BATISE-202239 format. One record per residue (C-alpha): residue number from 1; x, y, z. Coordinates in nm, 4 decimals. Layout:
# residues N
<NUM,<X,Y,Z>> ...
This chain:
# residues 559
<1,<0.0059,-0.0060,0.0239>> <2,<0.1059,0.3344,-0.0561>> <3,<-0.0091,0.6408,0.1978>> <4,<-0.0742,1.0064,0.1469>> <5,<-0.0344,1.2483,0.4273>> <6,<-0.2681,1.5665,0.3539>> <7,<-0.2353,1.8322,0.6399>> <8,<-0.3179,2.1994,0.6664>> <9,<-0.1367,2.5599,0.7686>> <10,<-0.2387,2.9519,0.8556>> <11,<-0.5854,2.8748,0.9425>> <12,<-0.8460,2.6016,0.9724>> <13,<-1.1401,2.5332,0.7560>> <14,<-0.9324,2.5451,0.4036>> <15,<-1.0515,2.2672,0.2509>> <16,<-0.8478,1.9949,0.3628>> <17,<-1.1256,1.7260,0.3597>> <18,<-1.2737,1.8093,-0.0186>> <19,<-0.9040,1.8207,-0.1133>> <20,<-0.8614,1.4560,0.0391>> <21,<-1.1637,1.3619,-0.1219>> <22,<-1.0588,1.5269,-0.4404>> <23,<-0.7196,1.3103,-0.4789>> <24,<-0.9152,0.9896,-0.4413>> <25,<-1.1478,1.0470,-0.6835>> <26,<-0.8442,1.1514,-0.9449>> <27,<-0.6422,0.8626,-0.8360>> <28,<-0.9705,0.5997,-0.8908>> <29,<-1.0522,0.7649,-1.2113>> <30,<-0.7039,0.6302,-1.3021>> <31,<-0.7974,0.2588,-1.1679>> <32,<-0.6521,0.2253,-0.8369>> <33,<-0.8908,0.1402,-0.5017>> <34,<-0.8440,0.4526,-0.2605>> <35,<-0.9667,0.4523,0.1002>> <36,<-0.9718,0.7600,0.2998>> <37,<-0.9013,0.8484,0.6465>> <38,<-0.9917,1.1111,0.9017>> <39,<-0.7373,1.1982,1.1861>> <40,<-0.9207,1.3936,1.4297>> <41,<-0.7073,1.5162,1.7298>> <42,<-0.9795,1.5691,2.0322>> <43,<-0.9984,1.3214,2.2994>> <44,<-1.3461,1.2407,2.2254>> <45,<-1.4031,0.8702,2.1250>> <46,<-1.6318,0.9503,1.8658>> <47,<-1.7981,1.2951,1.6606>> <48,<-2.1793,1.1091,1.8158>> <49,<-2.1463,1.3861,2.1734>> <50,<-2.0241,1.6804,2.0181>> <51,<-2.2546,2.0088,1.9537>> <52,<-2.2881,2.0418,1.5853>> <53,<-2.2481,2.4237,1.5873>> <54,<-1.8768,2.2986,1.7768>> <55,<-1.7909,2.0627,1.5088>> <56,<-1.9961,2.0725,1.2119>> <57,<-2.2230,1.7464,1.0769>> <58,<-2.2154,1.4191,1.2755>> <59,<-2.1708,1.1753,0.9794>> <60,<-2.2949,0.8274,1.0062>> <61,<-2.0822,0.5690,0.8404>> <62,<-2.2818,0.2089,0.7371>> <63,<-2.1595,0.0095,1.0478>> <64,<-2.2834,0.2885,1.3265>> <65,<-1.9428,0.5344,1.3793>> <66,<-2.0145,0.8707,1.4353>> <67,<-1.7501,1.0663,1.2573>> <68,<-1.6503,1.3886,1.1204>> <69,<-1.8460,1.5646,0.8421>> <70,<-1.5424,1.4881,0.6082>> <71,<-1.6069,1.1045,0.5617>> <72,<-1.9314,1.2495,0.4125>> <73,<-1.7289,1.4491,0.1483>> <74,<-1.5183,1.0705,0.0964>> <75,<-1.7743,0.8825,0.0151>> <76,<-1.9541,1.1594,-0.2137>> <77,<-1.6713,1.1898,-0.4286>> <78,<-1.5445,0.8526,-0.3883>> <79,<-1.8602,0.7029,-0.4230>> <80,<-1.7650,0.4144,-0.1412>> <81,<-1.9104,0.3197,0.1702>> <82,<-1.6562,0.3512,0.4598>> <83,<-1.6524,0.2045,0.8104>> <84,<-1.5478,0.2583,1.1443>> <85,<-1.1815,0.1824,1.0943>> <86,<-1.1892,0.5135,0.8349>> <87,<-1.2436,0.7291,1.1377>> <88,<-0.9475,0.7684,1.4174>> <89,<-0.9710,1.0369,1.7045>> <90,<-0.6611,1.1132,1.9760>> <91,<-0.9422,0.9556,2.2492>> <92,<-0.9523,0.6067,2.0706>> <93,<-0.5577,0.5959,2.0364>> <94,<-0.5022,0.6691,2.3707>> <95,<-0.7709,0.4881,2.5257>> <96,<-0.5989,0.1669,2.2945>> <97,<-0.2650,0.2095,2.4454>> <98,<-0.3936,0.2499,2.7764>> <99,<-0.6189,-0.0452,2.7993>> <100,<-0.3338,-0.2625,2.6364>> <101,<-0.0707,-0.1111,2.9715>> <102,<-0.3556,-0.2285,3.1625>> <103,<-0.3884,-0.5645,3.0335>> <104,<0.0081,-0.6123,3.0589>> <105,<0.0050,-0.5748,2.6907>> <106,<0.3583,-0.4030,2.6836>> <107,<0.5077,-0.6624,2.8731>> <108,<0.6553,-0.4279,3.1836>> <109,<0.7780,-0.1669,2.9311>> <110,<0.7280,0.2253,3.0695>> <111,<0.4692,0.3370,2.8069>> <112,<0.5699,0.6389,2.6500>> <113,<0.4205,0.8808,2.3598>> <114,<0.6900,0.7995,2.0900>> <115,<0.7081,0.4859,2.0052>> <116,<0.3910,0.3582,2.1800>> <117,<0.1164,0.5961,2.1063>> <118,<0.2582,0.6592,1.7312>> <119,<0.2789,0.2731,1.6770>> <120,<-0.0842,0.2643,1.7306>> <121,<-0.2154,0.5561,1.5034>> <122,<0.0218,0.3795,1.2279>> <123,<-0.0997,0.0634,1.2738>> <124,<-0.5001,0.1850,1.2608>> <125,<-0.3652,0.3334,0.9705>> <126,<-0.2754,0.0448,0.8004>> <127,<-0.5584,-0.1587,0.9340>> <128,<-0.7840,0.0436,0.7526>> <129,<-0.5732,0.0250,0.4077>> <130,<-0.6679,-0.3576,0.4412>> <131,<-0.9826,-0.3449,0.5656>> <132,<-1.1028,-0.1347,0.2452>> <133,<-0.7919,-0.3463,0.0167>> <134,<-0.6882,-0.0055,-0.0756>> <135,<-0.3888,0.0392,-0.3627>> <136,<-0.3551,0.4084,-0.1813>> <137,<-0.4994,0.5452,0.1210>> <138,<-0.5469,0.9056,0.2180>> <139,<-0.4801,1.0182,0.5936>> <140,<-0.6435,1.3622,0.6915>> <141,<-0.4653,1.5303,0.9346>> <142,<-0.7019,1.7175,1.1588>> <143,<-0.5996,2.0696,1.2317>> <144,<-0.3323,2.3014,1.1894>> <145,<0.0387,2.2367,1.1511>> <146,<0.1769,2.4086,1.4276>> <147,<-0.1277,2.2609,1.6916>> <148,<0.0626,2.0705,1.9997>> <149,<-0.2686,1.8800,1.9904>> <150,<-0.2100,1.6723,1.6417>> <151,<0.1721,1.6625,1.6794>> <152,<0.1816,1.2670,1.8105>> <153,<0.0117,1.2104,1.4088>> <154,<0.2309,1.4285,1.2252>> <155,<0.5356,1.2572,1.4015>> <156,<0.3435,0.8886,1.3072>> <157,<0.3644,1.0347,0.9779>> <158,<0.7059,1.1321,1.0057>> <159,<0.8030,0.7803,1.1043>> <160,<0.6200,0.6062,0.8612>> <161,<0.7589,0.7651,0.6003>> <162,<1.1220,0.7190,0.7309>> <163,<1.0158,0.3306,0.7469>> <164,<0.8562,0.3264,0.3983>> <165,<1.0468,0.6139,0.2235>> <166,<0.9291,0.4946,-0.1230>> <167,<0.5311,0.4502,-0.0260>> <168,<0.4740,0.8173,0.1595>> <169,<0.3697,1.1013,0.0724>> <170,<0.3057,1.4614,0.2331>> <171,<0.0679,1.7351,0.0868>> <172,<0.0557,2.0356,0.2906>> <173,<-0.2709,2.2494,0.2203>> <174,<-0.2160,2.6400,0.2440>> <175,<-0.3467,2.9868,0.2173>> <176,<-0.2172,3.2733,0.0205>> <177,<-0.4436,3.5629,0.1520>> <178,<-0.5539,3.8361,-0.1001>> <179,<-0.5024,4.1788,0.0616>> <180,<-0.6865,4.4041,-0.1527>> <181,<-0.5554,4.7504,0.0139>> <182,<-0.2348,4.5787,-0.1718>> <183,<-0.3629,4.4104,-0.4603>> <184,<-0.2174,4.0753,-0.4175>> <185,<-0.1838,3.7665,-0.2947>> <186,<0.0203,3.7288,0.0088>> <187,<0.3030,3.4107,0.0384>> <188,<0.4576,3.4710,0.3752>> <189,<0.1655,3.2662,0.5479>> <190,<0.2297,2.9587,0.3361>> <191,<0.6346,3.0074,0.3845>> <192,<0.5834,2.9991,0.7233>> <193,<0.3482,2.6899,0.7866>> <194,<0.5491,2.4997,0.5654>> <195,<0.8506,2.6264,0.8150>> <196,<0.6599,2.4145,1.0531>> <197,<0.6220,2.1618,0.8656>> <198,<0.9744,2.1281,0.7899>> <199,<1.0851,2.2053,1.1703>> <200,<0.8991,1.8778,1.2793>> <201,<1.1320,1.6521,1.0465>> <202,<0.8626,1.6777,0.7234>> <203,<0.9124,1.8308,0.3695>> <204,<0.6114,1.8350,0.2247>> <205,<0.6456,1.7116,-0.1781>> <206,<0.3138,1.8953,-0.2829>> <207,<0.1817,2.2269,-0.1735>> <208,<-0.1929,2.2771,-0.2469>> <209,<-0.2371,2.6978,-0.2483>> <210,<-0.5570,2.7714,-0.0695>> <211,<-0.6777,3.1475,-0.2187>> <212,<-0.9347,3.3730,-0.3628>> <213,<-0.7867,3.3651,-0.6540>> <214,<-0.5789,3.1790,-0.9272>> <215,<-0.2089,3.1665,-0.7935>> <216,<-0.0036,3.3083,-1.0655>> <217,<0.3576,3.2198,-1.1583>> <218,<0.5674,3.4779,-0.9613>> <219,<0.4038,3.3380,-0.6286>> <220,<0.4843,2.9649,-0.7683>> <221,<0.8376,3.0947,-0.7864>> <222,<0.8396,3.2545,-0.4748>> <223,<0.6714,2.9607,-0.3091>> <224,<0.8886,2.6934,-0.5041>> <225,<1.2046,2.8709,-0.3356>> <226,<1.1124,2.9028,-0.0083>> <227,<0.9300,2.5994,0.0594>> <228,<1.1934,2.3874,-0.1469>> <229,<1.0248,2.2138,-0.3533>> <230,<0.9633,2.2306,-0.7842>> <231,<0.7254,2.4705,-0.8901>> <232,<0.5493,2.2077,-1.0845>> <233,<0.4302,2.0772,-0.7054>> <234,<0.2488,2.3807,-0.6451>> <235,<-0.1394,2.2955,-0.7643>> <236,<-0.3177,2.6248,-0.7268>> <237,<-0.6715,2.5602,-0.5461>> <238,<-0.8837,2.9059,-0.6029>> <239,<-1.2036,2.9521,-0.4323>> <240,<-1.4859,2.7935,-0.6647>> <241,<-1.8321,2.8380,-0.7236>> <242,<-1.8641,2.4492,-0.6483>> <243,<-1.6677,2.1705,-0.4974>> <244,<-1.7746,1.9706,-0.7913>> <245,<-1.5870,2.1220,-1.0328>> <246,<-1.2007,2.1016,-0.8495>> <247,<-1.1606,1.7760,-0.9820>> <248,<-1.1537,1.8432,-1.3336>> <249,<-0.9401,2.1490,-1.1922>> <250,<-0.6781,1.9516,-1.0377>> <251,<-0.6895,1.7149,-1.3314>> <252,<-0.5347,1.9869,-1.5486>> <253,<-0.2410,2.0480,-1.3287>> <254,<-0.2026,1.6995,-1.3923>> <255,<-0.2123,1.6671,-0.9861>> <256,<-0.3128,1.2700,-1.0881>> <257,<-0.0083,1.1900,-1.2760>> <258,<0.2372,1.3448,-1.0270>> <259,<0.0950,1.1882,-0.7671>> <260,<0.1390,0.8937,-0.8622>> <261,<0.4871,0.9366,-1.0638>> <262,<0.6196,1.0235,-0.6580>> <263,<0.4130,0.7721,-0.5208>> <264,<0.6390,0.5040,-0.8252>> <265,<0.2919,0.3931,-0.9502>> <266,<0.2113,0.3209,-1.2838>> <267,<-0.0099,0.5847,-1.5082>> <268,<-0.2716,0.3971,-1.5882>> <269,<-0.5281,0.5028,-1.8742>> <270,<-0.8432,0.6875,-1.7413>> <271,<-1.1414,0.4713,-1.6257>> <272,<-1.4037,0.7232,-1.6840>> <273,<-1.5273,0.8130,-1.3567>> <274,<-1.4235,1.1916,-1.4249>> <275,<-1.5995,1.1649,-1.7036>> <276,<-1.9368,1.0456,-1.5448>> <277,<-1.8262,1.3365,-1.2823>> <278,<-1.8177,1.6140,-1.5274>> <279,<-2.1569,1.5097,-1.6684>> <280,<-2.2749,1.5321,-1.3055>> <281,<-2.1101,1.9154,-1.3169>> <282,<-2.2683,2.0077,-1.6606>> <283,<-2.6512,1.9607,-1.4721>> <284,<-2.5630,2.2411,-1.2928>> <285,<-2.4514,2.4786,-1.5665>> <286,<-2.7738,2.3797,-1.7480>> <287,<-3.0300,2.4317,-1.4706>> <288,<-3.2283,2.7606,-1.5660>> <289,<-3.5071,2.7465,-1.3378>> <290,<-3.4724,2.9009,-0.9066>> <291,<-3.6656,2.7321,-0.6587>> <292,<-3.6479,2.8386,-0.3164>> <293,<-3.6542,2.6170,-0.0481>> <294,<-3.6711,2.6414,0.3396>> <295,<-3.4374,2.5318,0.5838>> <296,<-3.5830,2.4829,0.9285>> <297,<-3.3190,2.4019,1.1754>> <298,<-3.2040,2.5267,1.5059>> <299,<-2.8222,2.4326,1.4580>> <300,<-2.6968,2.7606,1.2046>> <301,<-2.5663,3.0274,1.5254>> <302,<-2.2615,3.0131,1.6292>> <303,<-2.2057,3.3615,1.8140>> <304,<-2.2666,3.6441,1.5912>> <305,<-2.2327,3.4424,1.2648>> <306,<-2.4470,3.1508,1.0738>> <307,<-2.2911,2.8261,0.9663>> <308,<-2.4330,2.5418,0.7617>> <309,<-2.1892,2.2651,0.8483>> <310,<-2.4518,2.1198,1.0289>> <311,<-2.6648,1.9930,0.7714>> <312,<-2.3894,1.9964,0.5027>> <313,<-2.5150,1.6240,0.4174>> <314,<-2.8921,1.7372,0.3344>> <315,<-2.7463,2.0994,0.1522>> <316,<-2.5189,1.8432,-0.0411>> <317,<-2.7787,1.5746,-0.1580>> <318,<-3.0194,1.8988,-0.2266>> <319,<-2.8208,2.0536,-0.4889>> <320,<-2.7286,1.7042,-0.6291>> <321,<-3.1260,1.6465,-0.6662>> <322,<-3.1945,1.9611,-0.8024>> <323,<-2.9525,1.9923,-1.0373>> <324,<-2.9881,1.6681,-1.1883>> <325,<-3.3893,1.7266,-1.2301>> <326,<-3.2847,2.0904,-1.4101>> <327,<-3.3598,2.3160,-1.0988>> <328,<-3.1239,2.6100,-0.9484>> <329,<-3.1798,2.5652,-0.5450>> <330,<-3.1993,2.9096,-0.3495>> <331,<-3.1625,2.7600,0.0659>> <332,<-3.2844,3.0052,0.3096>> <333,<-3.1319,2.9363,0.6301>> <334,<-3.4644,2.9503,0.8998>> <335,<-3.3764,2.9319,1.2426>> <336,<-3.6955,2.7632,1.4227>> <337,<-3.6283,2.9421,1.7637>> <338,<-3.6373,3.2613,1.6042>> <339,<-3.9901,3.1103,1.3593>> <340,<-4.1722,3.0703,1.6803>> <341,<-4.1154,3.4282,1.7692>> <342,<-4.2282,3.5973,1.4373>> <343,<-4.4520,3.3525,1.2913>> <344,<-4.3056,3.3013,0.9562>> <345,<-4.5128,3.1931,0.6605>> <346,<-4.3327,2.9476,0.4514>> <347,<-4.5621,3.0856,0.1792>> <348,<-4.2522,3.2383,-0.0332>> <349,<-4.0867,2.9386,-0.0725>> <350,<-4.1191,2.6625,-0.2948>> <351,<-4.0277,2.3913,-0.0545>> <352,<-3.9788,2.2943,0.2991>> <353,<-3.7120,2.0928,0.4910>> <354,<-3.7503,2.0128,0.8384>> <355,<-3.3656,1.7974,0.9142>> <356,<-3.2362,1.6483,1.2176>> <357,<-3.2179,1.7775,1.5629>> <358,<-3.2331,1.6939,1.9600>> <359,<-3.3824,1.8324,2.2671>> <360,<-3.6679,2.0336,2.3332>> <361,<-3.5194,2.4020,2.1982>> <362,<-3.6885,2.5256,1.9089>> <363,<-3.9382,2.2432,1.8411>> <364,<-4.2473,2.4607,1.8457>> <365,<-4.0889,2.6877,1.5381>> <366,<-4.0451,2.3179,1.3396>> <367,<-4.4223,2.2054,1.3712>> <368,<-4.5517,2.5169,1.2771>> <369,<-4.3195,2.5350,0.9805>> <370,<-4.4727,2.1808,0.9075>> <371,<-4.8327,2.2771,0.9639>> <372,<-4.7800,2.5862,0.6797>> <373,<-4.6601,2.3707,0.4493>> <374,<-4.9325,2.0507,0.5081>> <375,<-5.1814,2.3482,0.4908>> <376,<-5.0405,2.5520,0.1844>> <377,<-4.9435,2.2386,-0.0239>> <378,<-4.6244,2.3523,-0.0268>> <379,<-4.3610,2.0555,-0.1047>> <380,<-4.2285,1.9224,0.2465>> <381,<-3.9554,1.6916,0.3475>> <382,<-3.8694,1.5408,0.6751>> <383,<-3.5988,1.4277,0.8488>> <384,<-3.5295,1.2264,1.1501>> <385,<-3.6019,1.4859,1.3764>> <386,<-3.8226,1.6356,1.1041>> <387,<-4.0366,1.3068,1.1196>> <388,<-4.1021,1.3059,1.4689>> <389,<-4.2038,1.6500,1.4273>> <390,<-4.4479,1.6409,1.1008>> <391,<-4.6123,1.3071,1.3531>> <392,<-4.6761,1.5367,1.6018>> <393,<-4.7962,1.8408,1.4357>> <394,<-5.0818,1.5811,1.2581>> <395,<-5.1755,1.4204,1.6041>> <396,<-5.2016,1.7817,1.7085>> <397,<-5.4032,1.9393,1.4293>> <398,<-5.6150,1.6468,1.2378>> <399,<-5.6145,1.3531,1.4948>> <400,<-5.7393,1.6466,1.7482>> <401,<-5.4646,1.5158,2.0066>> <402,<-5.4075,1.8850,2.1426>> <403,<-5.1177,1.8433,2.3991>> <404,<-4.9498,1.5566,2.1771>> <405,<-4.5730,1.6011,2.1690>> <406,<-4.2278,1.3820,2.2150>> <407,<-4.1278,1.2664,2.5912>> <408,<-3.7719,1.4348,2.4500>> <409,<-3.9191,1.7334,2.4119>> <410,<-4.1393,1.6774,2.7039>> <411,<-4.1911,1.4126,2.9519>> <412,<-4.5257,1.4764,3.0970>> <413,<-4.7166,1.5720,2.7681>> <414,<-5.0681,1.4119,2.7666>> <415,<-4.9986,1.2028,2.4628>> <416,<-4.6681,1.0928,2.3870>> <417,<-4.6726,1.0356,2.0280>> <418,<-4.3305,0.9783,1.9594>> <419,<-4.1554,0.7954,2.2536>> <420,<-3.7635,0.6418,2.3528>> <421,<-3.6722,0.3234,2.2175>> <422,<-3.7050,0.0872,2.5116>> <423,<-3.3611,-0.0179,2.5049>> <424,<-3.2176,0.3508,2.4774>> <425,<-3.4092,0.3851,2.8514>> <426,<-3.1637,0.2154,2.9759>> <427,<-2.8616,0.3706,2.8387>> <428,<-2.9857,0.7109,2.9335>> <429,<-3.0266,0.5776,3.2905>> <430,<-2.6400,0.4940,3.3161>> <431,<-2.5527,0.7799,3.1470>> <432,<-2.4275,0.6204,2.8370>> <433,<-2.4895,0.8303,2.5930>> <434,<-2.1754,0.7775,2.3143>> <435,<-2.2293,0.5277,2.0722>> <436,<-2.5705,0.3569,2.2049>> <437,<-2.8408,0.5153,1.9925>> <438,<-2.9886,0.3263,1.7110>> <439,<-2.6722,0.4132,1.4095>> <440,<-2.5645,0.2464,1.0720>> <441,<-2.7739,0.1186,0.8405>> <442,<-3.0989,-0.0844,0.8988>> <443,<-3.3254,-0.2329,0.6256>> <444,<-3.6603,-0.0565,0.5581>> <445,<-3.9781,-0.2356,0.4045>> <446,<-4.1392,-0.0008,0.0998>> <447,<-4.5415,0.0036,0.1149>> <448,<-4.6226,-0.0665,-0.1789>> <449,<-4.7821,0.2842,-0.4006>> <450,<-4.6561,0.5262,-0.1703>> <451,<-4.4663,0.7986,-0.2754>> <452,<-4.1978,0.7164,-0.1204>> <453,<-4.1840,0.3408,-0.2781>> <454,<-4.2748,0.5327,-0.6570>> <455,<-3.9337,0.7209,-0.5389>> <456,<-3.7489,0.4302,-0.5364>> <457,<-3.9125,0.2533,-0.8477>> <458,<-3.8312,0.5727,-1.0530>> <459,<-3.4767,0.6300,-0.9524>> <460,<-3.3497,0.3723,-0.6992>> <461,<-3.2695,0.0925,-0.9070>> <462,<-2.9059,0.1334,-0.9929>> <463,<-2.7647,-0.1978,-0.8239>> <464,<-2.4691,-0.0225,-0.7224>> <465,<-2.6573,0.2690,-0.5420>> <466,<-2.5737,0.2465,-0.1230>> <467,<-2.9256,0.2384,-0.0744>> <468,<-2.9383,-0.1249,-0.2504>> <469,<-2.5463,-0.2615,-0.1847>> <470,<-2.4950,-0.1383,0.1806>> <471,<-2.6105,-0.4718,0.3276>> <472,<-2.7805,-0.7395,0.1100>> <473,<-3.0193,-0.5967,-0.1452>> <474,<-3.3699,-0.7115,-0.1897>> <475,<-3.5298,-0.5162,-0.4597>> <476,<-3.8663,-0.6755,-0.5655>> <477,<-4.1371,-0.3976,-0.7430>> <478,<-4.3278,-0.6419,-0.8798>> <479,<-4.4274,-0.8075,-0.5758>> <480,<-4.4363,-0.5297,-0.3617>> <481,<-4.1345,-0.6996,-0.1045>> <482,<-3.9356,-0.4118,-0.1256>> <483,<-3.6984,-0.3474,0.0973>> <484,<-3.3594,-0.0857,0.0994>> <485,<-3.0880,0.0073,0.3558>> <486,<-3.1192,0.3642,0.5073>> <487,<-2.8633,0.4872,0.7860>> <488,<-2.9814,0.5656,1.1213>> <489,<-2.8910,0.7846,1.4085>> <490,<-3.2124,0.8648,1.6615>> <491,<-3.3054,0.7791,2.0203>> <492,<-3.6641,0.8107,1.9222>> <493,<-3.9469,0.6930,1.7402>> <494,<-4.3565,0.6633,1.6706>> <495,<-4.5351,0.5132,1.9764>> <496,<-4.6705,0.2314,1.8389>> <497,<-4.9906,0.2773,2.0520>> <498,<-5.0952,0.5854,1.8535>> <499,<-5.0160,0.4393,1.5345>> <500,<-5.3692,0.3216,1.4706>> <501,<-5.5250,0.6783,1.5411>> <502,<-5.3049,0.8441,1.2979>> <503,<-5.3830,0.6145,1.0523>> <504,<-5.7593,0.6106,1.0688>> <505,<-5.6984,1.0207,1.0719>> <506,<-5.5349,0.9636,0.7205>> <507,<-5.1447,0.9595,0.8115>> <508,<-4.9838,0.6805,0.5841>> <509,<-4.7159,0.4735,0.7310>> <510,<-4.4430,0.4211,0.3907>> <511,<-4.1774,0.2659,0.5450>> <512,<-4.1850,0.0162,0.8208>> <513,<-3.9038,-0.2432,0.9962>> <514,<-3.9260,-0.6052,0.8228>> <515,<-4.1111,-0.6832,1.1087>> <516,<-4.3492,-0.4126,1.0753>> <517,<-4.2836,-0.2843,1.4008>> <518,<-4.1119,0.0488,1.4237>> <519,<-4.2132,0.3109,1.1547>> <520,<-3.9648,0.4200,0.9262>> <521,<-4.1760,0.6934,0.6927>> <522,<-4.4900,0.8738,0.6424>> <523,<-4.6176,1.0864,0.4084>> <524,<-4.9990,1.2211,0.3384>> <525,<-5.2072,1.1773,0.0219>> <526,<-5.3699,1.4617,-0.1457>> <527,<-5.0641,1.6920,-0.1205>> <528,<-4.8372,1.7239,-0.3846>> <529,<-4.5050,1.5971,-0.1924>> <530,<-4.4992,1.5427,0.2170>> <531,<-4.2494,1.2720,0.3275>> <532,<-4.0755,1.2630,0.6362>> <533,<-3.8104,0.9713,0.6964>> <534,<-3.6379,0.7845,1.0324>> <535,<-3.3502,0.7598,0.8652>> <536,<-3.1155,0.9836,0.7005>> <537,<-3.1020,1.0010,0.3158>> <538,<-2.9058,1.2760,0.2760>> <539,<-2.5955,1.0344,0.4096>> <540,<-2.5677,0.8194,0.0961>> <541,<-2.7065,1.0956,-0.1279>> <542,<-2.4102,1.1103,-0.3735>> <543,<-2.3149,1.3477,-0.7205>> <544,<-2.2998,0.9762,-0.9387>> <545,<-2.6029,0.8744,-0.7439>> <546,<-2.8182,1.1277,-0.6382>> <547,<-3.0961,0.9915,-0.3324>> <548,<-3.4708,0.9000,-0.5100>> <549,<-3.6245,1.0442,-0.2023>> <550,<-3.4012,1.4350,-0.2962>> <551,<-3.5084,1.3532,-0.6501>> <552,<-3.9000,1.2808,-0.6129>> <553,<-3.8730,1.5900,-0.3678>> <554,<-3.6997,1.8567,-0.6078>> <555,<-3.9320,1.7065,-0.8840>> <556,<-4.2507,1.8100,-0.7048>> <557,<-4.0995,2.1521,-0.6057>> <558,<-4.0213,2.2373,-1.0346>> <559,<-4.3906,2.0730,-1.0870>> 
């Protein structure tokens, strides 16, 4: 196996994850099997207990690991389903080392950062490569160079390169700010971040130069001299209108060929992955009509700023489906807490999405938005918490259970139409919050002739799509025995005691667990599109396989 370490300098949020994902795609296009690893430096075991405003979206793998959002980028670009081996944190590494020491796994040695912690890091990287049968393992190092927290991961990369010099390269993503008062890109911060790497004994093979504008030859020459590498190995990565154009941008600079040459790998003919990718990018260019979509959430605010990273998979799933059906989505961020105060109507929007969430804050705002979408016949899509809110709204306003609620929002509610899953109650009593909820890929049986069923029948027959292949596929539209696999992340579910009342009043249960006990999706008839799922279809929506539910949603909006 070959290894590519991707680090970042100057500032966080440069796009290391997108760079790592794009490198994966252009190498896959050359016929190599790649896998991506994200290393996060925090002491958490996983991302499951971190606030979305703190660290962005929590992405869930097929085997139920709660990870950094960059694993979503990797899956979308490379078109593969990753697992828990592709995500490493400082907490995981330290815990493994300490547990081994307690079990006398080091035979009485004094356990130290080097070599024991670095050996554990290297072993995990190699294990991920083997389990994914990869030719090339791409490892994104979290944070920026110079932080004390991630120094051991940089040290592990240095040691691996020392042991296997022909198998390891280093790519450093750095930043050139554009100073408007001077009118030029400045290279000094990029030089300094490279010097910090050098001080750790690491010489990057490539610099990926992030900037507002395309980097010019003069800046390349300066970086080459002061960062000790050839001008040809400085890759320009300016701001672009969409991250999906980046693979072609890298390809034009022959980044794929340069990487393979550095790794001593044969430059194989292209296998057509990039051609398919560019066809998808063309869809965006061809789309003309703009549609307005309200994203009603509660994880936008961070200080005085609004961030969208909390819902990045949902946003990308909407874009993929919108461009495919020929429209341009214009997203508006509606804070559900503000909605409660201002009673904003959804009538100005062409579609409404209520995504995932937790707790009691902002619940009534989400319910108000759903009521408006239902009554005004605005296409609506509810995801996980959004489905639960849709059930509550229906129970209150259609069934007549005026105080209906989720026990997550109101433990004393008279009508707990959403309640906790039985095994989850025990976990909460013991304060076992991390990694205990319903996670990963689970089967869902579709109810025939529903909107949900029709969406998968029309758009979901690709045998290579993740909803078909994550476990074993069972697609049988003719016999009405269709089981798909979707990823989950929840503790609460529809209370079966109220199911008969809800269905009698017109709520359609369009998806269940194969044994029929758990409600996985609901919808309404006599509405252009009112569908909500307990699972997260956004996690497996990809540019080359846009998700059937999002495609059906965007089609309804277009109509």
